[in-house]
Structure formats: C-alpha cells, structure tokens
N, C-alpha and C positions, 0 to 999 in steps of 0.2 A: 759310300754313294759315288758311280762315277759324276763326271761333270757333263751338266747338257750339253750336245751339240751344238757348233757354233754357226747352222747353217741360220740364217735369220732373214730369207725374203722366196718369193716363192720359185723365183727363177732359179735357187742354188738346191733348194728341194730338189726340182726335176731332175738337174744335173747330178744328184745325189744317188738318184735309183729309186727314189724311197715308194715303195710301194703302199697305196692305202688298203687296210683291213677293217673290216667290221669289229667290233669288241670279242661279238662268238670266237668269230673265224680267229683271232688274235691269240684268244684264250686257247679253243682248240689247237692253233699251233702246236702252241708254247706249253700245252700238257703232255702231246705228241711226243716232242721231241726230249722230255725229261721222261717219258716213258721209254725209249728207245734207249736214252742212256744209262735206265738202271737206277738214275735218281728218284729221291725224295717227291712227291707230288704236291705233297701238303705238308711239311716240315713241319714239326712241333705237334702234329696230333697223334694224343697217344688213345691207344683201344682200342682205336680207330682201322687200322692196316686191314682187315678183312671181313668188314661188313661195311661201314659205312664211306669210307675212301673208294672202294671200285663202284660202289652206286653212283658216287657225284662225281669219280670219272665217265663214268658212262652221260649222265647229264650232259656234262659240259663237253663231251664229245658228240653228243646229238645236235648240243645246242637250245637248248631247254633252259627255260625261266624254272627257277627251284624252290621249293617250300620243303622247309626241313622241320620233322614234326620229333619233338619230344619233351620229355620232362624239363622242371628247371634243373639249372646246372648242369647240364650235360654238354656244354662246349659247341651250342649252335653258334651262338655271337663270335667264340674263336674260331670255327670252323668259317663262318664266312669269311672274316676278316682275312683268314689265310689267304684266299681267293685271288687278292690285291696281287701274289707275287707270283700266279699264272700271267700278268699284264707285260705290257714291253716296260722295260724300267721307264723308256722317253719318247714323247710321243708330239709331234707337231700340230701347234693348234694357231687359228689367225690370232693376230695382237689384239687383245682388248676386250677377244669374246666370250660372253661369260656365258655361253653353252658349249664351248670346247669344241667350235667349228673346226675340221678339219680344213686343212689350206683347199686341198683337190675338188672337196663336195660342202663347201658354205653352205647352211640351211638355215640361218637366221637372217632378219631383213638385214641386220647391222653387217655382219660379213657381206654379203651379197651385193650391197651396195659398195663397202668397202674394196671389194674384189673388180667390179668393174670400173669403179676409179682408177685403180693401181696396177693390176694385170698382176703382170710379175714381178713388181713390185711389191705386190703385198706382204705385209710386214708378219714376221713368224714366231712364234713364243715356243717353247717347251717345256710340256708340264710332266712332272715324274708320277710314277703311277700309284705314289701313297697318295696322291694328292687326287685320282679319279676314282673315289671310292666316297662314296656318301651313304649315311645311315640317321636311319627315325626309327625311335621308340616310340608304338603305334600309342595313343591315349587318345579317349572316347574327346577331347577339346582338339583335336587334328582337323586343322580345315583343309580346303581344298588349296588355298593359299599358299599353305605350309611345302604341300607337295607338288602341285601343280604351278601355281603362280595367280597372280593379281593384278587389276589397274594399280598403276603407280600414278598416286593423286599429282606427283610435284611434275611428273613427266606429263600431264596432261596440263597443271598451271604453266609449263613454260611454253606451251602453242599448241603440241600437239592434239588431234584429232582422238575419240577413242574410238574409230577405226584401225589406227596407226597400230599398227604390230611393236613398233617399238615404245609404246607406253605401257606397256608389260612388263610386270619385273617376276620374273622367273621364279620359279620354289626351288627347291631341293632335287627332284627328278630329274628335271631339264639340265639345269647345273650340273648332272651329275653323266650330263649325255656324253658317247664314249669310253665308258665305265661301268662300274658295279654298284649299284643300289640295292641298300639291303632296307627294308623293314621286318623290325621286332615285334611279335606278338601283332600279326596281323591281327586275331578275329576282333582286337581293342577296336577297331577302326569304326568309324561309324558306315554305314552300308552307304550312304551318298559318295563317299571318299572313296569305297572302294568301287565305286560306277567308275570313276575318275580315274582310276588303275587300272580297271576293267578297257578303256579306251586308250592308254598307254600300249597295255599290252596288245590289243586286238587290231588296232590299227595305230600304230605308232604314234599318233599325234594327239594335241591338246587341246583342250576347251577351256577358253579364259573369259567369265560375263558375257558368253551368250554368243558369242563368234569366234571361230575355230580359228588356229593357225595349222598349220599345214607341215609342223616341223617332224619330219621322218627320225627320232627320237632311235641313239643306236645304243645300247646299253643290256647290261645283261641285270635283271631281276632277279633278287634271292630275298624270302621273305622266310619268316619262324616263328611257327606256332606252337602250344601244347598241345597236345592231342585231344585232350578232353575238350578244349574250348573249338577247337576243329571239327569235331566231331559229330559236338553231344549239343552243344552250343545252340549252332545253327547259325554263328555269326558271322562266316564268311559266303557271302553271296555264289551261288549256283556259277554262276556264268566265269568269273574269277577264277574259281578254282578250278574250272573246267580248262582255262590259259596257261596254268601253270604245267609244262610238260612232266615235269619228273616232281614224287614226294619220294624223298630221304629219310626214313626216322634212324634219330638218335638214338643211345642205350646210356645206363653207368655204363663202369668197368665190368667185363663179364669175369677176371678172376684177380684176386689180391696181390697177384704180381703187377697185373697192370692198374689197379687203386693206388698200391704204392708208388708205383712210378708214378704216376699222373701228381700223385700229391708231393712227393720231392719235389718235380719239375714246378710245380703249381706256385708253392708255398714260398712269401717271402721272408727266410730266416737268413739269409746268407746280406743282411744289410752291411754297409759299411763298417768299416770297426775304427774304433777312436785310435788316441795315442795310448790308450793303456789295457786294450781288451780285443784279441780276436774275435774276427763272427760266432755266432753262439754254437755250437755242433746240437744237432738232434741223434741220436745213433740212431741204426737202421733199426734195429728192437724197437726200439718207443715208435719209429712211424709205422713199422708194423702194427702194431697195439692201435693205433690211429688208425689206419686201414680197416682192419678189423672191427672195430667199433663202429666206424661211418657204415660197414655192410649189415649188422648187426642193427642199426638204427630202421635201414634201411629194410630192412624183413622183418621187423617188427611188429605185431598185428597190434602194438596200440597206437602205432602211428598210422596217422590217416594217410594210406597207399595213393590217394589221387592227387595229392601236392608233391610228392615225390622228396628223395634230400638230398639237397644239390652237391655237386662235388667240391660247391665254395665250403659245405660243411666242416668237409676232412679240413679243406686248406687254411679254414680260420682256428680250427683247433690245433696243430699243428703250429702254427704261428704263437697259438697262446702258449705253447709249452716250450718255445723257443722263449720268450718272452719273460716269462716266469726264472726259466734259468737267468736270462741277464737281469734279472734283480737279484735275486740269492747273489751270483756273483760282483754286483756293486754295493751290495751292503755288506757280505761278507769280506770283501777282499780276493775274492778269489783269479786266480790271473787268467782264466780260461771259463767261458759260460759252457757247460757242457750239461745237456738236460737232463734227466733223471725218474722216474716213476714215482717221485713225490709231486713232477709237478704238473702228472695226468690230470687230479681231478678237477684243477683249474678248467679243464676246458669243458665241465656238466653245465657248469654256471653261464660262459660265454655261450656256449650253443645251445640253451634252450631257447631262447630265441628262434632259431633257423627251423624246428622242427613244429609240423602240425599234428598235435594229436587229437583220435576221437577223442568226442564229449565225454564218453564214458570212464576215460582216463585225464579228465582233468584236474589237476592241481597233483597228479602222481606225477609230472615231468623229470622231477628230480632226482625220487625214486629209481622211475626207469633206467632213465640215462647214466645213474652211479652205478647199476646193477650191468648194464651193461657193459659198461666200463670195466670193471672189473672182469667179466668176461672175456672180452678182446684180453686183457693182461694174462688172463689162466691160458686160454687158447693158444699166444704167442709165446709162454714156457712152456707147456707142451711140445708144440711143435719144434720149438730151436733147442730142449735141452733135455728132450724125451731121453732117457738112458745115460745121462750122465752123472755118475757119481756125487754126487752132494754130503753125503756123509762126513767126511771131515768139517764141512762147516756147520751141519747140523750136531756136532760132536761137541763143538768150541760153548752151546749154548747147553749144554748138560752138565759145564762145570757151574752154569748156574751164570754166565752173561747174558748181559743185557745190550741190546743196541738202539741208541735213539735216532733217527733222523726226522728229519723236518723240511720243509718251504726255506728256512734258514740257516739249515745244517750244512757246514761246509763240506765240500768232497773229503779234505785232508781229514777233517774230524771222522767222520763215519768211517775211513779206514782203519784210522786209528786206535776203535773201538773194537774191529773183531781183529787187527793184528795179523800176523803171518796166516796167510791161508794157503797150504798146498792146493794146486787145483785151478788156484785165480786163471792161469795163461790160459790152460783147456778153457774155462769158463769163458771167457772173453773171446777165445778161438770163436767157440761156437756161436755166441749172441753177434759177435761183429767179423764175420767169415773173409769181409772184404779187407780186413788189416786194421789194429789198433791205431786210436790217435798219438801221434808224436808233439812232442814238446811240452808244454806247459797244462794242455789238453788232457794228457795222457793219465796222470791222476784223475781226471774229472772223469775219463771213461773208465779205469777201473771202478769208481766208486756207483757207477750208472750199473755196470755190469754187475757188482754186488748187491743191490741194492735192488733189481730186480730179480736173482736170484729167491732174496731175501722175500720179495713180496709174494711170488711165486710160489714157493713155499709153505707160506701162511696161508695163500688159496687155496691150496691141495692140502691144509689142514695137517702140514707137518713142523709149523709153529704158531706162537700164538701171537697177536699183536692186539696191543693197545693204544687205542686214538683219543687226543684232548687238544682239542684247538688245532692250530698248524703244525701238533704233532703226534710224531708214533713212535711205540718202544713194540721192537722184536724181541722175544724171552720163549724160553722151552714152554 
C-alpha cells in the first residue's frame, strides 16, 4: 500500500491541483485507463471474462447502479468486492467527518460548520479505497436505522433538539458516501426498507424520523439477488427495480477448464507448512475429478435445480481431499502430503449437506453423490489416459498380485506392492503434463498416478476391487 499523501489542509489540497470527482466518474475514468492500457479491469474474476465482465464494464461506464442476478455460489459477492480496485487509492475527506465529506463540497452539518469556521485551514484526512466499501447482507430484521440512520438519544440528551441534523446517527449507506455500497440478497429486505433505499437512488437524500436531511449522497449502489427471488417471489418493489440502471446475470463456469481454474484459485489448500511437512499437493488430475463431479451434481436430475450447486461445493471438496492427504501423512510419517484417489470418497460425506435434493430422492443423497463421483473418476480416466497401454500393469495382476490401498496406506507402501513398472513415467506424463513433483513429493505423486490408473481400470471392469472399511484390494 502506498503511503497516504501528506497534505493536511484545504489550502494545501487546492495548491496541489487536486480535482474533485464524483465516485461514478472516478470509477469510469479509472476503468477507461485500464481498458486503454490493456490491463485486467476486474482481476481475479474467473470465467466471466467474455460474459459478465463486459456487461459490468458497460454498466460502470454508463454510471449505473447495478443488480447482479445469479444463483448461489456464482461469485456475485467476489465480483462486487473487486470493484473497489477501480476507486482512487486515496481520497481526501474532511477530518472527523462521519460521511466522508469532500473538502471542496461538504454536505453534512458538521463539515459545513467546520469549513465555515476554519476556511482554508480546514483539516483533511486521507481515506484508502479499502475503507470506501460498505456491505450488508439483507435480512428480514434489517432496519431503516441500520441502513439509513436514526436519532442518537445520547446526542439529544446532551442538549441538542430533535430537529438538529447533528442528532442523527448515520447508518451504513451514508457512512459509505463517496464509495461503493453493496446489498447482498436484496429481495430479503422488507418493503419499507426498500422504500428508504428508493429515496437514496431516486433523490440521493435520506429521511430520518419524519424530517428530511438533504444529503446529496455520492455512491455506487450494487445489489445481488437470486433470479428466482427477484423475478418470481416479487419481493423487490417495482419502483426500486426500475431505479437500478443495469441488470447483470452471472453464471456457473461454462466449461471444465474454467471450473478447474476456479477451484484451484479459490481452494485453501496451500496453508502454511510446519517444520516437518510441505504444504499438501493435490494433483491436477484430481482437481479435474472434483470439477467433473461438481458439474455432474449440478446437472443431476435428482438435485433441485432451483437451488443450484455453489462453487463453494467444489472448493470445499478439494479442501477436504487435501486435508485427507495431510491426515494420512501425519499418521504414517510420509514426508509429503500428496492427495490420491483414496482421498476422494471423503468429499461425499462432507458435501452432502451442500446440495438440495428433490423430495423423491430424499434419503438417497449418499448413493447419488457416490455414483456421480465414480463417474467423474471414470470420465477423467478416459480423458487423460485414452490410448495409453496399461497392459504391463494388468499383466502383473495376471500372476496373482494383489494391491492394498486405503486412507492410511502410505505412498511408498503402495508402490512397493507393485514394484518396478514399465511405462510409469509415461503414465505420470499423461496425468500430470505440467511436470512431476520434485523432492519428497515425487514418491507421493508416483503413487497418486498409479492408484488413479488402478481405480480407472476397475471402473472400466478390467480389474476387480474389494473394499472393507477404509481399505480396498485390487486384483484380477
């Protein structure tokens, strides 16, 4: 973070040549600068580059307040928070102002009085853009006081009259003046609260306890909503819907590669390593399995399509797989925690509560999810290993070899049961084309690739498999 400017008075601010811009103008000009420079306008947003991002850019250039419509877990909140990066890094405010009054154009009674008394010596503070963002999750118990403001009884008790604007305790919206305010799940706001927001959007003023404060608020208002709530339940009053200049639809990742990229970016699997172990490693072929599994659940007829399947479903699944590998490494003493196929079933129990099933399939959740996970493994096997000659591996089983695997079977023990395997390098190259792991993780990666091949052969009915508890035995 760049250090805040040292300018501390109105006179110094004017001498610096500072220009006052409204927040929407500020965002528009900074957005245009990024577009002209060929930079990412909303960095970190995955899968929306050709769909949502252009729509959002047009809305911001037009100076519109925006409603983001999308099912749960489509990245609406992440997108909203990214908009903060389009604000100036630092902006001046009147020192002590509760609503971020600009020194050139104060609007609160406090700032106006201070400016009148001090003139060019008006004290200035600098606010970072990260502090110019306000957010509220709409709930049925949200009050006008929460969002707009209310009378402060302490200020009244100090001797001020109820008609004095300085008796007001400002709510979240005016406190985000000259910034971005976000309301998540807008339809859940009671209608009387929506009316208060309508005043902000329509007149840019606020009303508290029967008297009107003419505060020309300067802010960008962004809301999120579920399409079903927004269009079917009718819980957003029509005048308020009309005041949002743009409606932008979000979506789940459109293809497998984007799904994988999103999961890898968002999953917290790179936690700090302790002194004995490196951070867990999840091979890319397992990330693909999780991505295929997520997309299969999202499309499954047994799942309630109205509720959707959040991206958090996949993220939590990958984190669970990594945690399973870490647990095994801690118990068996493996020097590196590398996830394997044996860690995948743990996601079924962990993710069951994240999916809404149709009434007819209640009670079959575990069965359905386990089937979809096996299908995801089989599809990944065919996609990555199609045409690869695995006969050397199968021939080992022809001689009566059995291979035991399980949650607590270490990588070196798994490899030792198979012994030298011609073609292992090619198998690893097909499964991990970006390169094999190095150092202590190399053994774990070899075991992960081998076990994936065993599971793929089993799912394609070319190997038998018997499971008991947390152990499985592959054989002819």
